[in-house]
Every structure is written in structure tokens, then in C-alpha cells.
C-alpha positions in Angstrom: 11.4 -5.2 11.6 10.7 -1.7 12.8 6.8 0.3 11.2 8.4 4.3 12.8 9.2 6.0 10.3 11.3 9.1 12.1 11.9 11.5 8.4 9.8 11.8 5.9 9.7 14.6 3.8 6.2 14.9 2.6 3.7 17.7 1.3 2.2 19.9 3.6 -1.3 18.9 3.0 -0.2 15.6 3.1 1.5 16.0 6.8 -1.5 13.7 8.1 -1.1 10.4 5.8 -0.9 7.9 8.3 2.5 6.6 7.1 2.3 2.7 9.2 -0.1 2.5 7.8 1.6 3.1 3.7 3.7 0.8 5.2 2.1 -2.1 6.6 -0.2 -2.2 3.2 2.9 -2.7 1.2 3.8 -5.7 3.7 1.3 -6.4 3.2 1.8 -6.6 -0.5 5.0 -8.3 -1.1 4.2 -10.8 1.2 1.0 -11.5 -1.7 4.3 -10.9 -4.3 5.9 -14.0 -1.9 2.7 -16.1 -2.1 2.0 -15.8 -5.9 5.7 -16.8 -6.3 4.9 -20.1 -4.9 2.1 -20.3 -6.7 3.4 -19.6 -9.9 6.3 -22.3 -8.9 3.7 -24.7 -8.2 3.6 -24.6 -11.7 -0.3 -22.4 -11.0 0.9 -19.3 -13.2 -3.0 -17.9 -13.8 -3.9 -18.6 -10.4 -0.6 -15.9 -9.3 -1.2 -13.1 -12.9 -4.2 -12.7 -10.8 -3.1 -12.6 -7.8 -1.6 -9.7 -8.0 -3.1 -7.9 -11.1 -6.0 -8.1 -8.1 -3.7 -7.0 -5.4 -2.1 -4.3 -7.4 -5.0 -2.6 -8.0 -6.5 -2.8 -4.2 -3.6 -1.6 -2.8 -3.1 1.6 -5.5 -7.0 2.1 -4.4 -5.9 2.1 -0.7 -3.2 4.2 -1.3 -4.8 7.0 -3.3 -7.6 7.0 -0.6 -5.0 6.9 1.9 -3.5 10.3 0.3 -7.5 11.8 -1.1 -8.3 11.2 2.6 -5.8 13.2 4.5 -6.1 16.2 1.9 -10.0 16.4 2.6 -8.4 16.6 6.5 -5.9 19.6 5.7 -8.9 20.8 3.6 -11.1 21.4 6.7 -8.2 22.8 8.9 -7.6 25.2 6.5 
């Protein structure tokens, strides 16, 4: 799977956003979804749900931090 992003339209405030890092975070989340599926099929439903809940919060925080950092960089250049 290619990790390069060729063309994406984003607001000017987010032009410094590291899209490769964003894609890596999503890949990690997909791996965790697969792990949760295996846990659930193995009969450990509670662990699967806990993994998903924790990872969703973590993903949201990481993406929000990346967006915030890009906005800060944009503010410095103004």
C-alpha cells in the first residue's frame, strides 16, 4: 500500500498537516479493529469492546492534536 498522498484539497490553515502521519494513524486504527474482531470471535467480547473504545478516544485525540499543531504553525506564519 502506497503511503503517498498525491492531491487533497484542504483549508489553508491546515496546509502544514502531515497527511502521511494521519494515514499511518488510520492504518493503526484498522489493525486494532482487526484485533478486536479476533478477540470477539475468540469469545472475549468485553476485551474487544474495551480495545475499540480506548482506541477511538486515542485516535480522536491524536488527530485533533495534529490539526491543532497545523493551525498553530499557520498562526505563526501570519
